[in-house]
C-alpha positions as CSV (number, residue, x, y, z in Angstrom):
1,M,-11.3,1.0,-14.4
2,K,-8.1,-0.2,-15.9
3,K,-5.5,-2.2,-13.8
4,S,-3.3,0.8,-13.6
5,G,-6.0,2.9,-12.2
6,F,-6.7,0.1,-9.7
7,A,-3.0,0.0,-8.8
8,L,-2.9,3.7,-8.2
9,L,-6.0,3.7,-6.0
10,V,-4.6,0.9,-4.0
11,V,-1.3,2.8,-3.4
12,L,-3.0,6.5,-2.9
13,S,-5.3,4.6,-0.3
14,V,-2.2,3.1,1.5
15,M,-0.6,6.4,1.6
16,T,-3.4,8.2,2.9
17,G,-3.8,5.6,5.6
18,I,-0.2,6.4,6.4
19,F,-0.6,10.1,6.4
20,I,-3.7,9.9,8.7
21,K,-1.9,7.6,11.2
22,G,0.9,10.2,11.2
23,I,-1.5,13.0,12.3
24,F,-3.2,10.9,14.8
25,E,0.4,10.3,16.4
26,W,1.3,14.0,16.0
27,L,-2.2,15.0,17.9
28,N,-0.9,12.4,20.5
29,V,-4.4,10.5,19.8
30,S,-4.0,6.7,20.2
31,F,-4.3,4.7,17.0
32,F,-7.1,2.2,17.8
33,S,-5.7,-0.9,15.9
34,E,-2.3,-1.1,17.5
35,N,-4.3,-1.2,20.9
36,V,-6.5,-3.7,19.7
37,W,-3.7,-6.0,18.8
38,E,-1.9,-5.8,22.0
39,L,-5.0,-6.3,24.1
40,M,-5.4,-9.6,22.1
41,F,-2.1,-11.1,21.8
42,G,-0.4,-9.5,24.7
43,E,3.0,-7.9,24.6
44,P,4.8,-8.1,21.3
45,T,6.8,-11.0,20.8
46,I,8.0,-13.0,17.5
47,M,5.3,-15.2,17.5
48,S,2.5,-12.8,18.0
49,K,4.0,-10.7,15.4
50,V,3.8,-13.2,12.8
51,L,0.3,-14.0,13.8
52,V,-0.8,-10.3,13.6
53,F,0.8,-10.1,10.1
54,L,-1.0,-13.1,8.9
55,I,-4.3,-12.0,10.1
56,T,-3.7,-8.5,8.7
57,G,-2.9,-9.8,5.5
58,L,-5.7,-12.3,5.2
59,I,-8.1,-9.3,5.9
60,A,-6.4,-7.1,3.1
61,F,-6.6,-10.3,0.8
62,A,-10.3,-10.7,1.4
63,V,-10.9,-6.9,0.9
64,F,-8.7,-6.3,-2.1
65,F,-9.1,-9.6,-4.1
66,P,-12.9,-9.4,-4.9
67,L,-12.3,-5.8,-6.1
68,Y,-9.6,-6.9,-8.3
69,K,-11.8,-9.9,-9.7
70,K,-14.5,-7.5,-10.2
71,L,-12.2,-5.2,-12.1
72,V,-10.7,-8.1,-14.2
73,N,-14.0,-9.5,-15.5
């Protein structure tokens, strides 16, 4: 797979996730990850938002970086 194919796959995956989340909200179904973050860190404050952003970024990095390294090699 070329780098452009990998980038397209990542973009399409993110768009699909946004689309699915929109459908869940339209059907009035609670989106699970939002509830988990709120239960873990309480009500949203600046500090908890930054912490959630960092944790989510680390998880995304842990998922996509090995895939990218495998693609490059």
